[in-house]
Gaussian input, Z-matrix of N, CA and C with variables (Angstrom, degrees):
# hf/3-21g

backbone

0 1
 N
 C     1     B1
 C     2     B2     1     A1
 N     3     B3     2     A2     1     D1
 C     4     B4     3     A3     2     D2
 C     5     B5     4     A4     3     D3
 N     6     B6     5     A5     4     D4
 C     7     B7     6     A6     5     D5
 C     8     B8     7     A7     6     D6
 N     9     B9     8     A8     7     D7
 C    10    B10     9     A9     8     D8
 C    11    B11    10    A10     9     D9
 N    12    B12    11    A11    10    D10
 C    13    B13    12    A12    11    D11
 C    14    B14    13    A13    12    D12
 N    15    B15    14    A14    13    D13
 C    16    B16    15    A15    14    D14
 C    17    B17    16    A16    15    D15
 N    18    B18    17    A17    16    D16
 C    19    B19    18    A18    17    D17
 C    20    B20    19    A19    18    D18
 N    21    B21    20    A20    19    D19
 C    22    B22    21    A21    20    D20
 C    23    B23    22    A22    21    D21
 N    24    B24    23    A23    22    D22
 C    25    B25    24    A24    23    D23
 C    26    B26    25    A25    24    D24
 N    27    B27    26    A26    25    D25
 C    28    B28    27    A27    26    D26
 C    29    B29    28    A28    27    D27
 N    30    B30    29    A29    28    D28
 C    31    B31    30    A30    29    D29
 C    32    B32    31    A31    30    D30
 N    33    B33    32    A32    31    D31
 C    34    B34    33    A33    32    D32
 C    35    B35    34    A34    33    D33
 N    36    B36    35    A35    34    D34
 C    37    B37    36    A36    35    D35
 C    38    B38    37    A37    36    D36
 N    39    B39    38    A38    37    D37
 C    40    B40    39    A39    38    D38
 C    41    B41    40    A40    39    D39
 N    42    B42    41    A41    40    D40
 C    43    B43    42    A42    41    D41
 C    44    B44    43    A43    42    D42
 N    45    B45    44    A44    43    D43
 C    46    B46    45    A45    44    D44
 C    47    B47    46    A46    45    D45
 N    48    B48    47    A47    46    D46
 C    49    B49    48    A48    47    D47
 C    50    B50    49    A49    48    D48
 N    51    B51    50    A50    49    D49
 C    52    B52    51    A51    50    D50
 C    53    B53    52    A52    51    D51
 N    54    B54    53    A53    52    D52
 C    55    B55    54    A54    53    D53
 C    56    B56    55    A55    54    D54
 N    57    B57    56    A56    55    D55
 C    58    B58    57    A57    56    D56
 C    59    B59    58    A58    57    D57
 N    60    B60    59    A59    58    D58
 C    61    B61    60    A60    59    D59
 C    62    B62    61    A61    60    D60
 N    63    B63    62    A62    61    D61
 C    64    B64    63    A63    62    D62
 C    65    B65    64    A64    63    D63
 N    66    B66    65    A65    64    D64
 C    67    B67    66    A66    65    D65
 C    68    B68    67    A67    66    D66
 N    69    B69    68    A68    67    D67
 C    70    B70    69    A69    68    D68
 C    71    B71    70    A70    69    D69
 N    72    B72    71    A71    70    D70
 C    73    B73    72    A72    71    D71
 C    74    B74    73    A73    72    D72
 N    75    B75    74    A74    73    D73
 C    76    B76    75    A75    74    D74
 C    77    B77    76    A76    75    D75
 N    78    B78    77    A77    76    D76
 C    79    B79    78    A78    77    D77
 C    80    B80    79    A79    78    D78
 N    81    B81    80    A80    79    D79
 C    82    B82    81    A81    80    D80
 C    83    B83    82    A82    81    D81
 N    84    B84    83    A83    82    D82
 C    85    B85    84    A84    83    D83
 C    86    B86    85    A85    84    D84
 N    87    B87    86    A86    85    D85
 C    88    B88    87    A87    86    D86
 C    89    B89    88    A88    87    D87
 N    90    B90    89    A89    88    D88
 C    91    B91    90    A90    89    D89
 C    92    B92    91    A91    90    D90
 N    93    B93    92    A92    91    D91
 C    94    B94    93    A93    92    D92
 C    95    B95    94    A94    93    D93
 N    96    B96    95    A95    94    D94
 C    97    B97    96    A96    95    D95
 C    98    B98    97    A97    96    D96
 N    99    B99    98    A98    97    D97
 C   100   B100    99    A99    98    D98
 C   101   B101   100   A100    99    D99
 N   102   B102   101   A101   100   D100
 C   103   B103   102   A102   101   D101
 C   104   B104   103   A103   102   D102
 N   105   B105   104   A104   103   D103
 C   106   B106   105   A105   104   D104
 C   107   B107   106   A106   105   D105
 N   108   B108   107   A107   106   D106
 C   109   B109   108   A108   107   D107
 C   110   B110   109   A109   108   D108
 N   111   B111   110   A110   109   D109
 C   112   B112   111   A111   110   D110
 C   113   B113   112   A112   111   D111
 N   114   B114   113   A113   112   D112
 C   115   B115   114   A114   113   D113
 C   116   B116   115   A115   114   D114
 N   117   B117   116   A116   115   D115
 C   118   B118   117   A117   116   D116
 C   119   B119   118   A118   117   D117
 N   120   B120   119   A119   118   D118
 C   121   B121   120   A120   119   D119
 C   122   B122   121   A121   120   D120
 N   123   B123   122   A122   121   D121
 C   124   B124   123   A123   122   D122
 C   125   B125   124   A124   123   D123
 N   126   B126   125   A125   124   D124
 C   127   B127   126   A126   125   D125
 C   128   B128   127   A127   126   D126
 N   129   B129   128   A128   127   D127
 C   130   B130   129   A129   128   D128
 C   131   B131   130   A130   129   D129
 N   132   B132   131   A131   130   D130
 C   133   B133   132   A132   131   D131
 C   134   B134   133   A133   132   D132
 N   135   B135   134   A134   133   D133
 C   136   B136   135   A135   134   D134
 C   137   B137   136   A136   135   D135
 N   138   B138   137   A137   136   D136
 C   139   B139   138   A138   137   D137
 C   140   B140   139   A139   138   D138
 N   141   B141   140   A140   139   D139
 C   142   B142   141   A141   140   D140
 C   143   B143   142   A142   141   D141
 N   144   B144   143   A143   142   D142
 C   145   B145   144   A144   143   D143
 C   146   B146   145   A145   144   D144
 N   147   B147   146   A146   145   D145
 C   148   B148   147   A147   146   D146
 C   149   B149   148   A148   147   D147
 N   150   B150   149   A149   148   D148
 C   151   B151   150   A150   149   D149
 C   152   B152   151   A151   150   D150
 N   153   B153   152   A152   151   D151
 C   154   B154   153   A153   152   D152
 C   155   B155   154   A154   153   D153
 N   156   B156   155   A155   154   D154
 C   157   B157   156   A156   155   D155
 C   158   B158   157   A157   156   D156
 N   159   B159   158   A158   157   D157
 C   160   B160   159   A159   158   D158
 C   161   B161   160   A160   159   D159
 N   162   B162   161   A161   160   D160
 C   163   B163   162   A162   161   D161
 C   164   B164   163   A163   162   D162
 N   165   B165   164   A164   163   D163
 C   166   B166   165   A165   164   D164
 C   167   B167   166   A166   165   D165
 N   168   B168   167   A167   166   D166
 C   169   B169   168   A168   167   D167
 C   170   B170   169   A169   168   D168
 N   171   B171   170   A170   169   D169
 C   172   B172   171   A171   170   D170
 C   173   B173   172   A172   171   D171
 N   174   B174   173   A173   172   D172
 C   175   B175   174   A174   173   D173
 C   176   B176   175   A175   174   D174
 N   177   B177   176   A176   175   D175
 C   178   B178   177   A177   176   D176
 C   179   B179   178   A178   177   D177
 N   180   B180   179   A179   178   D178
 C   181   B181   180   A180   179   D179
 C   182   B182   181   A181   180   D180
 N   183   B183   182   A182   181   D181
 C   184   B184   183   A183   182   D182
 C   185   B185   184   A184   183   D183
 N   186   B186   185   A185   184   D184
 C   187   B187   186   A186   185   D185
 C   188   B188   187   A187   186   D186
 N   189   B189   188   A188   187   D187
 C   190   B190   189   A189   188   D188
 C   191   B191   190   A190   189   D189
 N   192   B192   191   A191   190   D190
 C   193   B193   192   A192   191   D191
 C   194   B194   193   A193   192   D192
 N   195   B195   194   A194   193   D193
 C   196   B196   195   A195   194   D194
 C   197   B197   196   A196   195   D195
 N   198   B198   197   A197   196   D196
 C   199   B199   198   A198   197   D197
 C   200   B200   199   A199   198   D198
 N   201   B201   200   A200   199   D199
 C   202   B202   201   A201   200   D200
 C   203   B203   202   A202   201   D201
 N   204   B204   203   A203   202   D202
 C   205   B205   204   A204   203   D203
 C   206   B206   205   A205   204   D204
 N   207   B207   206   A206   205   D205
 C   208   B208   207   A207   206   D206
 C   209   B209   208   A208   207   D207
 N   210   B210   209   A209   208   D208
 C   211   B211   210   A210   209   D209
 C   212   B212   211   A211   210   D210
 N   213   B213   212   A212   211   D211
 C   214   B214   213   A213   212   D212
 C   215   B215   214   A214   213   D213
 N   216   B216   215   A215   214   D214
 C   217   B217   216   A216   215   D215
 C   218   B218   217   A217   216   D216
 N   219   B219   218   A218   217   D217
 C   220   B220   219   A219   218   D218
 C   221   B221   220   A220   219   D219
 N   222   B222   221   A221   220   D220
 C   223   B223   222   A222   221   D221
 C   224   B224   223   A223   222   D222
 N   225   B225   224   A224   223   D223
 C   226   B226   225   A225   224   D224
 C   227   B227   226   A226   225   D225
 N   228   B228   227   A227   226   D226
 C   229   B229   228   A228   227   D227
 C   230   B230   229   A229   228   D228
 N   231   B231   230   A230   229   D229
 C   232   B232   231   A231   230   D230
 C   233   B233   232   A232   231   D231
 N   234   B234   233   A233   232   D232
 C   235   B235   234   A234   233   D233
 C   236   B236   235   A235   234   D234
 N   237   B237   236   A236   235   D235
 C   238   B238   237   A237   236   D236
 C   239   B239   238   A238   237   D237
 N   240   B240   239   A239   238   D238
 C   241   B241   240   A240   239   D239
 C   242   B242   241   A241   240   D240
 N   243   B243   242   A242   241   D241
 C   244   B244   243   A243   242   D242
 C   245   B245   244   A244   243   D243

   B1=1.4491
   B2=1.5260
   B3=1.3132
   B4=1.4675
   B5=1.5238
   B6=1.3033
   B7=1.4664
   B8=1.5119
   B9=1.3282
   B10=1.4585
   B11=1.5217
   B12=1.3043
   B13=1.4702
   B14=1.5302
   B15=1.3121
   B16=1.4632
   B17=1.5227
   B18=1.3522
   B19=1.4723
   B20=1.5266
   B21=1.3122
   B22=1.4695
   B23=1.5291
   B24=1.3317
   B25=1.4680
   B26=1.5243
   B27=1.3511
   B28=1.4516
   B29=1.5152
   B30=1.3180
   B31=1.4564
   B32=1.5288
   B33=1.3456
   B34=1.4557
   B35=1.5198
   B36=1.3104
   B37=1.4603
   B38=1.5215
   B39=1.3339
   B40=1.4597
   B41=1.5301
   B42=1.3115
   B43=1.4709
   B44=1.5272
   B45=1.3312
   B46=1.4706
   B47=1.5338
   B48=1.3189
   B49=1.4723
   B50=1.5277
   B51=1.3335
   B52=1.4686
   B53=1.5297
   B54=1.3335
   B55=1.4662
   B56=1.5261
   B57=1.3343
   B58=1.4695
   B59=1.5207
   B60=1.3236
   B61=1.4573
   B62=1.5303
   B63=1.3342
   B64=1.4624
   B65=1.5247
   B66=1.3375
   B67=1.4614
   B68=1.5310
   B69=1.3284
   B70=1.4632
   B71=1.5236
   B72=1.3334
   B73=1.4633
   B74=1.5234
   B75=1.3350
   B76=1.4673
   B77=1.5253
   B78=1.3152
   B79=1.4598
   B80=1.5198
   B81=1.3320
   B82=1.4669
   B83=1.5235
   B84=1.3242
   B85=1.4587
   B86=1.5252
   B87=1.3369
   B88=1.4603
   B89=1.5218
   B90=1.3385
   B91=1.4631
   B92=1.5234
   B93=1.3266
   B94=1.4510
   B95=1.5203
   B96=1.3241
   B97=1.4605
   B98=1.5127
   B99=1.3300
   B100=1.4703
   B101=1.5129
   B102=1.3212
   B103=1.4582
   B104=1.5235
   B105=1.3226
   B106=1.4664
   B107=1.5241
   B108=1.3391
   B109=1.4662
   B110=1.5325
   B111=1.3435
   B112=1.4587
   B113=1.5226
   B114=1.2953
   B115=1.4667
   B116=1.5200
   B117=1.3205
   B118=1.4586
   B119=1.5210
   B120=1.3299
   B121=1.4548
   B122=1.5249
   B123=1.3342
   B124=1.4575
   B125=1.5176
   B126=1.3454
   B127=1.4633
   B128=1.5210
   B129=1.3220
   B130=1.4511
   B131=1.5270
   B132=1.3325
   B133=1.4604
   B134=1.5202
   B135=1.3339
   B136=1.4552
   B137=1.5113
   B138=1.3241
   B139=1.4624
   B140=1.5229
   B141=1.3239
   B142=1.4624
   B143=1.5208
   B144=1.3116
   B145=1.4729
   B146=1.5160
   B147=1.3228
   B148=1.4678
   B149=1.5204
   B150=1.3410
   B151=1.4636
   B152=1.5200
   B153=1.3304
   B154=1.4643
   B155=1.5255
   B156=1.3125
   B157=1.4566
   B158=1.5152
   B159=1.3096
   B160=1.4588
   B161=1.5175
   B162=1.3050
   B163=1.4600
   B164=1.5114
   B165=1.3363
   B166=1.4653
   B167=1.5274
   B168=1.3128
   B169=1.4572
   B170=1.5175
   B171=1.3113
   B172=1.4609
   B173=1.5153
   B174=1.3247
   B175=1.4555
   B176=1.5244
   B177=1.3117
   B178=1.4496
   B179=1.5206
   B180=1.3204
   B181=1.4570
   B182=1.5296
   B183=1.3126
   B184=1.4591
   B185=1.5277
   B186=1.3271
   B187=1.4616
   B188=1.5172
   B189=1.3305
   B190=1.4573
   B191=1.5145
   B192=1.3174
   B193=1.4568
   B194=1.5225
   B195=1.3299
   B196=1.4590
   B197=1.5222
   B198=1.3210
   B199=1.4573
   B200=1.5171
   B201=1.3203
   B202=1.4557
   B203=1.5101
   B204=1.3198
   B205=1.4648
   B206=1.5137
   B207=1.3099
   B208=1.4588
   B209=1.5122
   B210=1.3213
   B211=1.4588
   B212=1.5201
   B213=1.3076
   B214=1.4537
   B215=1.5178
   B216=1.3122
   B217=1.4586
   B218=1.5227
   B219=1.3253
   B220=1.4644
   B221=1.5158
   B222=1.3328
   B223=1.4566
   B224=1.5227
   B225=1.3436
   B226=1.4660
   B227=1.5275
   B228=1.3367
   B229=1.4703
   B230=1.5205
   B231=1.3328
   B232=1.4699
   B233=1.5144
   B234=1.3236
   B235=1.4620
   B236=1.5262
   B237=1.3183
   B238=1.4623
   B239=1.5144
   B240=1.3148
   B241=1.4647
   B242=1.5276
   B243=1.3359
   B244=1.4641
   B245=1.4869
   A1=108.52
   A2=116.07
   A3=119.36
   A4=110.51
   A5=116.11
   A6=120.14
   A7=109.61
   A8=115.57
   A9=122.06
   A10=108.06
   A11=117.54
   A12=122.28
   A13=110.23
   A14=115.04
   A15=122.00
   A16=106.90
   A17=117.84
   A18=118.89
   A19=110.41
   A20=117.30
   A21=121.49
   A22=112.65
   A23=117.77
   A24=121.54
   A25=111.76
   A26=117.52
   A27=120.83
   A28=113.43
   A29=117.20
   A30=120.61
   A31=110.56
   A32=114.52
   A33=119.97
   A34=108.88
   A35=116.20
   A36=121.62
   A37=106.58
   A38=116.50
   A39=119.92
   A40=109.34
   A41=116.67
   A42=119.74
   A43=110.67
   A44=117.84
   A45=121.44
   A46=113.40
   A47=118.18
   A48=119.75
   A49=111.27
   A50=117.81
   A51=121.64
   A52=109.79
   A53=117.45
   A54=120.86
   A55=110.77
   A56=116.53
   A57=120.14
   A58=110.60
   A59=117.15
   A60=121.55
   A61=111.29
   A62=116.92
   A63=121.85
   A64=112.55
   A65=117.39
   A66=122.97
   A67=110.49
   A68=115.52
   A69=121.62
   A70=110.47
   A71=115.16
   A72=122.00
   A73=108.02
   A74=116.35
   A75=121.41
   A76=109.62
   A77=116.74
   A78=122.36
   A79=114.35
   A80=118.22
   A81=120.18
   A82=109.63
   A83=115.84
   A84=121.19
   A85=108.95
   A86=115.32
   A87=121.17
   A88=109.45
   A89=115.25
   A90=121.97
   A91=108.24
   A92=115.06
   A93=121.61
   A94=108.18
   A95=116.37
   A96=122.52
   A97=108.47
   A98=116.53
   A99=120.28
   A100=108.49
   A101=116.17
   A102=120.87
   A103=109.20
   A104=116.24
   A105=121.39
   A106=111.86
   A107=116.64
   A108=118.66
   A109=113.00
   A110=117.44
   A111=121.45
   A112=115.14
   A113=118.37
   A114=120.58
   A115=110.14
   A116=116.55
   A117=122.04
   A118=107.68
   A119=115.94
   A120=122.30
   A121=108.21
   A122=116.32
   A123=123.18
   A124=107.90
   A125=116.95
   A126=121.42
   A127=109.52
   A128=115.58
   A129=120.97
   A130=108.33
   A131=117.44
   A132=121.75
   A133=108.35
   A134=115.87
   A135=120.77
   A136=114.14
   A137=118.12
   A138=119.46
   A139=108.56
   A140=117.79
   A141=119.21
   A142=111.50
   A143=115.30
   A144=120.12
   A145=108.81
   A146=116.29
   A147=118.13
   A148=109.65
   A149=117.38
   A150=119.05
   A151=111.03
   A152=117.35
   A153=119.33
   A154=110.94
   A155=115.22
   A156=119.54
   A157=108.83
   A158=116.63
   A159=120.08
   A160=108.92
   A161=116.30
   A162=121.64
   A163=108.12
   A164=117.41
   A165=118.58
   A166=110.29
   A167=115.69
   A168=121.57
   A169=107.14
   A170=116.92
   A171=120.08
   A172=110.98
   A173=115.08
   A174=120.55
   A175=110.10
   A176=116.24
   A177=121.21
   A178=110.24
   A179=116.53
   A180=120.09
   A181=111.27
   A182=116.85
   A183=121.96
   A184=108.81
   A185=116.05
   A186=121.18
   A187=109.61
   A188=115.72
   A189=120.05
   A190=108.10
   A191=116.25
   A192=121.45
   A193=107.99
   A194=117.06
   A195=121.02
   A196=108.73
   A197=116.49
   A198=121.22
   A199=108.92
   A200=116.37
   A201=121.15
   A202=108.12
   A203=116.08
   A204=121.26
   A205=107.87
   A206=115.55
   A207=120.34
   A208=107.75
   A209=116.29
   A210=121.40
   A211=108.49
   A212=115.38
   A213=120.64
   A214=109.10
   A215=116.09
   A216=120.76
   A217=110.83
   A218=117.56
   A219=121.03
   A220=110.41
   A221=115.16
   A222=120.08
   A223=108.66
   A224=117.85
   A225=119.05
   A226=109.99
   A227=117.92
   A228=119.74
   A229=110.20
   A230=115.88
   A231=120.96
   A232=109.92
   A233=115.11
   A234=119.72
   A235=109.00
   A236=115.80
   A237=119.74
   A238=112.08
   A239=118.63
   A240=121.40
   A241=112.30
   A242=118.30
   A243=119.77
   A244=113.44
   D1=143.69
   D2=176.89
   D3=-69.08
   D4=156.02
   D5=177.67
   D6=-129.48
   D7=165.64
   D8=179.56
   D9=-146.94
   D10=174.97
   D11=-179.84
   D12=-113.14
   D13=154.43
   D14=173.63
   D15=-90.30
   D16=129.11
   D17=179.45
   D18=-84.31
   D19=179.76
   D20=-174.86
   D21=-65.71
   D22=-17.35
   D23=177.30
   D24=-91.79
   D25=1.52
   D26=-178.82
   D27=83.56
   D28=11.40
   D29=-179.22
   D30=-95.04
   D31=154.57
   D32=174.25
   D33=-127.77
   D34=152.50
   D35=172.61
   D36=-105.77
   D37=123.81
   D38=179.84
   D39=-75.00
   D40=137.25
   D41=178.07
   D42=-61.49
   D43=148.44
   D44=-178.73
   D45=-53.73
   D46=-37.12
   D47=-179.11
   D48=-64.21
   D49=-35.41
   D50=178.53
   D51=-73.12
   D52=-40.20
   D53=176.85
   D54=-58.79
   D55=-43.75
   D56=178.46
   D57=-66.17
   D58=-44.74
   D59=-177.45
   D60=-58.94
   D61=-42.52
   D62=-179.24
   D63=-89.15
   D64=-1.14
   D65=-177.23
   D66=53.80
   D67=47.89
   D68=-179.73
   D69=-95.18
   D70=139.67
   D71=179.21
   D72=-134.88
   D73=163.52
   D74=179.66
   D75=-51.85
   D76=130.26
   D77=179.34
   D78=94.35
   D79=-14.45
   D80=177.30
   D81=-66.84
   D82=151.22
   D83=178.85
   D84=-104.04
   D85=147.61
   D86=178.02
   D87=-130.60
   D88=156.48
   D89=176.33
   D90=-121.30
   D91=151.81
   D92=174.64
   D93=-115.66
   D94=136.86
   D95=178.23
   D96=-128.29
   D97=136.76
   D98=172.47
   D99=-91.75
   D100=137.28
   D101=177.76
   D102=-96.05
   D103=167.61
   D104=-178.34
   D105=-60.41
   D106=-29.28
   D107=-178.53
   D108=-90.24
   D109=9.62
   D110=174.11
   D111=92.77
   D112=0.52
   D113=178.18
   D114=-78.65
   D115=160.82
   D116=175.80
   D117=-116.74
   D118=130.51
   D119=-177.60
   D120=-111.82
   D121=134.76
   D122=177.48
   D123=-104.76
   D124=127.37
   D125=178.52
   D126=-130.74
   D127=145.26
   D128=175.44
   D129=-75.61
   D130=131.27
   D131=178.05
   D132=-69.06
   D133=133.39
   D134=177.91
   D135=83.61
   D136=2.50
   D137=176.91
   D138=-68.93
   D139=144.44
   D140=-179.89
   D141=-62.30
   D142=141.08
   D143=178.86
   D144=-72.63
   D145=149.87
   D146=176.76
   D147=-64.55
   D148=154.82
   D149=-179.01
   D150=-62.54
   D151=145.52
   D152=-179.35
   D153=-68.07
   D154=153.32
   D155=175.71
   D156=-69.22
   D157=141.23
   D158=178.43
   D159=-77.38
   D160=129.19
   D161=178.68
   D162=-126.63
   D163=137.35
   D164=178.21
   D165=-65.71
   D166=143.75
   D167=176.66
   D168=-98.30
   D169=126.01
   D170=-178.68
   D171=75.62
   D172=-167.46
   D173=-177.97
   D174=-80.77
   D175=135.00
   D176=179.45
   D177=-89.03
   D178=150.17
   D179=176.35
   D180=-96.56
   D181=14.49
   D182=179.58
   D183=-91.19
   D184=130.73
   D185=178.27
   D186=-99.47
   D187=148.29
   D188=172.89
   D189=-83.86
   D190=137.04
   D191=-178.29
   D192=-131.18
   D193=133.66
   D194=174.34
   D195=-76.86
   D196=133.67
   D197=-178.57
   D198=-129.97
   D199=136.53
   D200=173.69
   D201=-103.85
   D202=136.51
   D203=-179.93
   D204=-119.85
   D205=129.04
   D206=175.77
   D207=-106.80
   D208=135.08
   D209=178.71
   D210=-100.78
   D211=137.74
   D212=-179.11
   D213=-124.36
   D214=144.43
   D215=177.42
   D216=-79.59
   D217=-12.13
   D218=-179.21
   D219=-73.36
   D220=146.08
   D221=176.54
   D222=-78.15
   D223=143.24
   D224=177.36
   D225=-67.93
   D226=153.67
   D227=179.26
   D228=-63.59
   D229=148.22
   D230=179.15
   D231=-75.69
   D232=145.06
   D233=177.04
   D234=-76.75
   D235=141.03
   D236=-179.48
   D237=-123.56
   D238=20.04
   D239=-176.72
   D240=-94.86
   D241=38.47
   D242=-179.99
   D243=-98.84

């Protein structure tokens, strides 16, 4: 990850790669959040939220099944249905 220095006024300049990644431009606003493990996260204000995780509604009719997978060094046969 790129790094930068804090100047005597407490300001930092974000590296160009981070500005591009976050799509930040002059005048954009950012927020800082502390996480439970002590990290600080920088987010662009007004950026779209990630899509919600899909969760089944009600009881599902899908059963959990234990599956064993064996790995083989052999190549699978080639398909010939062309």
